[in-house]
C-alpha positions as CSV (number, residue, x, y, z in Angstrom):
1,X,60.4,-30.2,23.8
2,X,57.8,-32.7,24.0
3,X,55.3,-33.6,27.0
4,X,53.5,-30.4,27.2
5,X,50.2,-31.2,26.3
6,X,48.0,-33.4,28.6
7,X,44.0,-34.8,27.3
8,X,42.2,-36.0,24.9
9,X,39.0,-34.0,24.2
10,X,39.7,-32.0,27.3
11,X,43.1,-31.4,26.2
12,X,45.5,-28.2,27.2
13,X,49.1,-27.6,26.8
14,X,51.3,-25.4,29.4
15,X,54.2,-23.1,28.5
16,X,56.2,-20.8,29.9
17,X,59.2,-20.7,32.6
18,X,59.9,-19.6,36.5
19,X,61.5,-16.7,35.5
20,X,60.5,-16.1,32.1
21,X,58.4,-12.9,31.6
22,X,54.8,-15.1,32.1
23,X,53.5,-18.5,31.7
24,X,50.3,-19.6,30.9
25,X,48.5,-22.5,29.3
26,X,46.1,-23.4,26.2
27,X,42.9,-24.9,26.5
28,X,41.6,-27.5,23.9
29,X,38.6,-28.8,23.4
30,X,36.3,-26.9,26.1
31,X,32.8,-26.8,24.4
32,X,31.1,-23.5,23.4
33,X,28.8,-21.8,25.1
34,X,29.7,-22.2,28.7
35,X,30.1,-18.9,30.9
36,X,34.0,-18.2,31.6
37,X,35.5,-14.8,33.2
38,X,38.6,-14.5,34.5
39,X,36.6,-14.4,37.7
40,X,35.7,-17.8,37.3
41,X,39.3,-19.1,36.9
42,X,41.3,-16.4,39.7
43,X,40.2,-17.6,42.5
44,X,41.0,-21.4,42.1
45,X,44.7,-19.8,41.6
46,X,44.5,-17.3,44.7
47,X,44.2,-20.6,46.1
48,X,47.2,-21.5,45.1
49,X,48.6,-19.0,45.3
50,X,52.2,-19.0,46.8
51,X,53.3,-15.8,50.1
52,X,49.7,-16.6,51.5
53,X,51.5,-17.7,54.5
54,X,55.1,-18.4,56.7
55,X,54.2,-22.4,55.3
56,X,54.8,-21.4,52.4
57,X,57.6,-19.7,49.1
58,X,57.5,-16.8,50.1
59,X,57.4,-15.2,46.0
60,X,55.0,-12.7,46.3
61,X,53.0,-12.8,42.9
62,X,49.3,-12.1,42.7
63,X,49.0,-14.6,39.8
64,X,46.2,-12.6,37.7
65,X,44.8,-14.6,35.1
66,X,44.4,-13.2,32.1
67,X,41.8,-14.8,29.2
68,X,43.6,-13.8,26.1
69,X,41.0,-16.2,23.3
70,X,38.1,-18.3,22.9
71,X,35.7,-16.2,25.1
72,X,33.4,-14.3,23.1
73,X,31.0,-12.1,25.3
74,X,31.4,-14.3,28.7
75,X,30.6,-17.2,26.8
76,X,33.1,-20.2,25.5
77,X,33.5,-20.6,21.9
78,X,34.6,-23.6,21.4
79,X,37.6,-22.2,20.0
80,X,41.2,-23.1,21.6
81,X,41.7,-20.9,25.3
82,X,44.7,-19.1,26.1
83,X,45.3,-18.3,29.2
84,X,48.6,-16.1,30.6
85,X,49.6,-15.3,33.6
86,X,52.2,-13.1,34.3
87,X,55.4,-13.5,36.5
88,X,56.4,-10.1,38.6
89,X,58.7,-11.3,41.5
90,X,61.7,-13.4,40.2
91,X,64.8,-13.1,42.0
92,X,66.9,-15.1,39.2
93,X,70.4,-14.3,41.4
94,X,69.2,-16.3,43.7
95,X,70.2,-19.1,41.6
96,X,73.3,-17.7,39.9
97,X,75.8,-19.2,42.8
98,X,73.7,-23.1,41.5
99,X,74.8,-22.4,38.0
100,X,77.0,-24.8,37.6
101,X,76.1,-27.1,40.1
102,X,73.3,-29.8,40.3
103,X,71.1,-29.4,43.5
104,X,70.1,-33.2,44.2
105,X,66.3,-34.5,44.2
106,X,65.9,-31.9,41.2
107,X,65.5,-32.1,37.8
108,X,69.0,-30.6,37.0
109,X,70.6,-32.8,35.8
110,X,68.6,-34.8,34.5
111,X,67.4,-32.4,32.2
112,X,70.8,-31.2,30.6
113,X,71.4,-34.8,30.3
114,X,68.8,-34.9,28.1
115,X,69.0,-31.3,26.9
116,X,72.1,-30.4,26.9
117,X,71.5,-27.2,28.5
118,X,69.8,-26.1,31.2
119,X,67.5,-23.5,33.0
120,X,68.9,-22.4,36.7
121,X,66.5,-20.0,37.0
122,X,64.4,-21.6,40.1
123,X,64.2,-24.9,37.7
124,X,62.5,-23.1,34.6
125,X,60.4,-25.3,32.9
126,X,60.9,-28.4,36.2
127,X,59.9,-25.4,38.4
128,X,56.7,-25.8,40.6
129,X,55.7,-22.8,39.3
130,X,54.0,-24.5,36.3
131,X,51.4,-25.5,37.9
132,X,49.3,-22.2,38.0
133,X,48.5,-23.2,34.6
134,X,46.7,-26.6,35.8
135,X,44.9,-24.4,37.7
136,X,43.9,-22.2,35.5
137,X,42.8,-25.6,33.2
138,X,41.0,-27.4,36.0
139,X,39.3,-23.9,36.8
140,X,38.0,-24.5,33.0
141,X,37.8,-28.4,33.5
142,X,35.2,-27.2,36.1
143,X,32.6,-25.2,34.5
144,X,32.7,-28.9,31.7
145,X,31.8,-31.1,34.5
146,X,28.6,-28.6,35.6
147,X,27.6,-27.3,39.5
148,X,26.3,-30.6,40.1
149,X,30.7,-32.3,40.4
150,X,32.1,-31.0,43.1
151,X,36.3,-31.6,43.4
152,X,37.6,-31.0,46.6
153,X,40.9,-31.7,48.1
154,X,42.3,-31.5,51.6
155,X,46.1,-32.3,53.1
156,X,45.9,-35.6,55.1
157,X,49.2,-36.1,56.9
158,X,52.7,-33.9,57.0
159,X,55.8,-36.0,57.5
160,X,54.5,-38.8,60.2
161,X,51.6,-36.8,61.8
162,X,47.8,-37.7,59.9
163,X,44.4,-36.0,60.5
164,X,42.3,-38.2,62.9
165,X,39.2,-38.9,60.2
166,X,36.7,-39.1,63.3
167,X,37.4,-35.3,63.2
168,X,36.7,-34.8,59.5
169,X,35.3,-31.8,58.1
170,X,35.5,-30.2,55.0
171,X,34.6,-26.8,56.7
172,X,38.1,-26.7,58.0
173,X,39.6,-27.3,55.2
174,X,39.5,-23.0,54.3
175,X,39.5,-22.8,58.2
176,X,43.8,-23.4,58.4
177,X,46.8,-22.2,55.7
178,X,47.3,-26.7,55.4
179,X,43.9,-27.3,53.3
180,X,43.5,-29.9,56.7
181,X,39.6,-31.3,57.1
182,X,40.9,-31.6,61.0
183,X,41.3,-28.5,63.7
184,X,43.2,-30.3,65.9
185,X,45.4,-31.6,63.3
186,X,45.9,-27.9,61.8
187,X,46.9,-26.5,65.3
188,X,49.4,-29.6,65.9
189,X,51.2,-28.9,62.4
190,X,51.5,-25.6,63.1
191,X,54.0,-25.7,65.8
192,X,55.7,-29.0,63.6
193,X,56.3,-27.0,60.5
194,X,57.3,-24.3,62.5
195,X,60.7,-26.7,64.2
196,X,61.1,-27.9,60.3
197,X,61.0,-24.2,58.5
198,X,63.3,-22.5,61.0
199,X,65.1,-25.8,60.9
200,X,66.4,-24.5,56.9
201,X,64.7,-28.0,56.2
202,X,61.8,-29.2,54.8
203,X,59.1,-32.0,54.7
204,X,57.0,-34.2,53.3
205,X,52.9,-34.1,52.6
206,X,49.7,-37.2,51.3
207,X,46.8,-34.8,49.5
208,X,43.4,-37.0,49.3
209,X,41.2,-35.0,46.2
210,X,37.8,-36.4,46.4
211,X,35.0,-35.8,44.0
212,X,31.7,-36.4,44.3
213,X,28.6,-36.1,42.0
214,X,29.5,-37.9,38.9
215,X,27.8,-40.2,36.9
216,X,28.4,-44.7,36.7
217,X,30.1,-45.4,33.3
218,X,33.2,-42.8,33.1
219,X,36.2,-44.3,31.8
220,X,36.9,-47.5,29.9
221,X,38.6,-50.4,30.0
222,X,41.6,-52.1,29.8
223,X,43.9,-49.2,28.5
224,X,41.9,-45.7,29.5
225,X,41.4,-46.7,32.6
226,X,39.4,-43.8,34.3
227,X,41.6,-44.6,37.7
228,X,45.1,-44.7,35.2
229,X,44.2,-41.7,34.3
230,X,43.6,-40.1,37.3
231,X,46.9,-41.5,38.6
232,X,48.6,-40.2,35.5
233,X,47.6,-36.8,35.9
234,X,48.6,-37.0,39.5
235,X,52.3,-38.6,38.9
236,X,52.7,-35.8,36.7
237,X,52.7,-33.0,39.6
238,X,56.2,-31.8,40.5
239,X,57.7,-33.9,43.8
240,X,54.7,-36.5,43.5
241,X,55.9,-40.2,43.9
242,X,52.9,-42.5,44.4
243,X,49.0,-42.3,43.6
244,X,46.7,-44.6,45.5
245,X,42.8,-44.8,44.6
246,X,40.5,-45.6,47.3
247,X,41.9,-47.7,49.8
248,X,45.0,-48.0,47.5
249,X,48.1,-50.0,49.5
250,X,46.1,-51.0,52.0
251,X,44.0,-53.7,50.0
252,X,47.2,-55.7,50.1
253,X,46.3,-55.9,53.6
254,X,43.2,-57.2,53.4
255,X,40.7,-59.9,53.2
256,X,38.4,-60.2,49.8
257,X,35.2,-60.2,52.0
258,X,36.9,-57.3,53.9
259,X,38.2,-55.4,50.5
260,X,34.6,-56.1,49.1
261,X,32.5,-53.2,48.1
262,X,28.9,-55.2,49.1
263,X,25.3,-53.8,47.3
264,X,21.9,-53.6,47.7
265,X,19.3,-52.8,45.5
266,X,18.2,-49.7,46.0
267,X,15.1,-48.2,45.8
268,X,12.4,-48.8,42.4
269,X,12.7,-46.7,39.9
270,X,9.2,-46.0,37.6
271,X,10.6,-48.1,35.3
272,X,10.6,-50.4,38.4
273,X,14.2,-50.6,38.7
274,X,17.1,-49.7,40.7
275,X,20.7,-48.5,40.9
276,X,23.0,-50.4,43.2
277,X,23.5,-48.7,46.1
278,X,27.3,-49.8,47.7
279,X,27.3,-50.5,51.3
280,X,31.6,-49.5,51.1
281,X,33.6,-47.2,49.0
282,X,36.8,-49.2,49.0
283,X,37.6,-49.4,45.6
284,X,37.5,-45.6,45.4
285,X,34.4,-45.3,42.7
286,X,36.0,-46.8,40.4
287,X,35.8,-50.7,40.0
288,X,37.1,-52.2,35.9
289,X,39.0,-49.0,35.4
290,X,34.8,-47.3,34.5
291,X,33.3,-44.7,37.8
292,X,30.7,-46.4,40.2
293,X,29.1,-43.3,41.0
294,X,30.4,-43.8,44.5
295,X,32.8,-40.8,45.2
296,X,36.4,-41.3,43.1
297,X,38.8,-40.7,46.0
298,X,43.0,-40.2,45.2
299,X,45.3,-40.1,47.2
300,X,49.1,-38.8,46.6
301,X,52.7,-38.6,48.3
302,X,54.8,-35.3,47.9
303,X,57.8,-35.8,48.4
304,X,59.9,-33.3,50.6
305,X,61.4,-30.0,48.7
306,X,64.4,-30.5,47.6
307,X,66.0,-27.2,48.1
308,X,66.9,-26.5,51.8
309,X,69.9,-24.7,53.2
310,X,71.4,-27.4,54.5
311,X,74.4,-28.3,52.9
312,X,74.3,-31.1,50.3
313,X,76.8,-33.0,48.7
314,X,76.6,-32.9,44.9
315,X,78.7,-32.8,41.7
316,X,79.2,-30.0,39.4
317,X,79.3,-29.5,35.2
318,X,82.4,-30.7,35.1
319,X,82.2,-33.9,37.2
320,X,83.8,-32.7,40.1
321,X,82.9,-33.0,43.3
322,X,81.5,-29.8,45.5
323,X,78.9,-29.1,47.9
324,X,75.4,-26.9,48.1
325,X,73.5,-24.7,50.0
326,X,70.3,-23.3,48.4
327,X,69.0,-20.2,48.8
328,X,66.6,-18.1,47.6
329,X,62.5,-18.7,48.9
330,X,60.8,-22.2,49.2
331,X,57.6,-23.9,50.3
332,X,58.8,-26.6,54.2
333,X,56.2,-28.7,51.9
334,X,55.2,-28.2,49.1
335,X,52.8,-30.7,49.3
336,X,50.5,-27.6,51.3
337,X,50.0,-26.1,47.7
338,X,50.0,-29.0,46.1
339,X,45.9,-29.9,47.4
340,X,44.1,-27.4,44.9
341,X,47.1,-29.0,41.6
342,X,45.5,-32.0,42.5
343,X,42.2,-30.2,42.8
344,X,43.2,-29.2,38.9
345,X,44.2,-32.2,37.6
346,X,41.3,-34.6,38.6
347,X,38.8,-32.0,37.7
348,X,40.4,-32.2,34.3
349,X,40.4,-35.9,33.8
350,X,36.9,-36.1,34.3
351,X,36.4,-33.2,31.9
352,X,37.6,-35.5,29.2
353,X,36.7,-38.6,30.4
354,X,32.6,-36.9,30.8
355,X,32.7,-35.6,27.0
356,X,34.6,-39.2,26.0
357,X,31.8,-40.8,27.5
358,X,29.3,-38.1,26.0
359,X,30.8,-39.3,22.6
360,X,29.3,-42.7,22.6
361,X,27.8,-43.6,25.9
362,X,24.7,-45.7,25.5
363,X,20.9,-44.8,26.3
């Protein structure tokens, strides 16, 4: 099965299935002599871990990370890092009734058509359980980026309900189960999602990820654009159906005057040269595929969880019409736990481009 690796210089490969004994990731291209222990990775996995509130799947997985290779005496060796997470709370019997049916909205049918075989236990390889591996890789990527770069994500919309950006407070993200920067919106979402959850349905969401402290010059023109790689990274996340950079699709409603990020000369340095200062950041920190030094801003839309308790029409392996009701433990809004996954993918792309930039950048 191809397509399990991501990145160029900083490259990771994930392995494992939702209901297998373990999942994991091999990270290649990590520089040597970086301080790294399991304690550096675990907090990021804890953010994504299921079962932490009634608004996420109740599958109870500790997601304890184990470093199997690539670290010696607390430092990376420059050789491949192998990281493993054991699965401890599988309930494969929950899926026995749908083994011969295709779940609408899932990858069951397409996997079966491509490979001729399908792991029906929670989706197998196509399960969002795989994203824990990405979060582990993202923790390593943050080490490559260093303390000067901050990657933060937030949920900015659930269904039709958006945050009020005038109330945006990053400190609030860790104070509610939604990673929401608007405390008032978080309170409203709680009531709204309770209704969705109790009805056995699900709802979509929008996640925003922001990277601060990046230098200008990351990325390449044309086919290796920074925004192109970021868009691809986010589209590889389960259930993501759309990505935008900066003001994204809103740019189509603006005039050239409104959309331009105007500049003025900043304070002169010792050599008399002043770095430009941007008066806005509608471009999301990227121009011509290359970072401007401003915040890099990415948003992605996550579809509603396809596994719901409402009976839906489908077909079985014999091509016969049937109905299906998906049991098991599922997120009423999978977008919530997509926040740390989006952060991880952003960190991995930026770490990759930072290493590529160091390889040939001027100055």
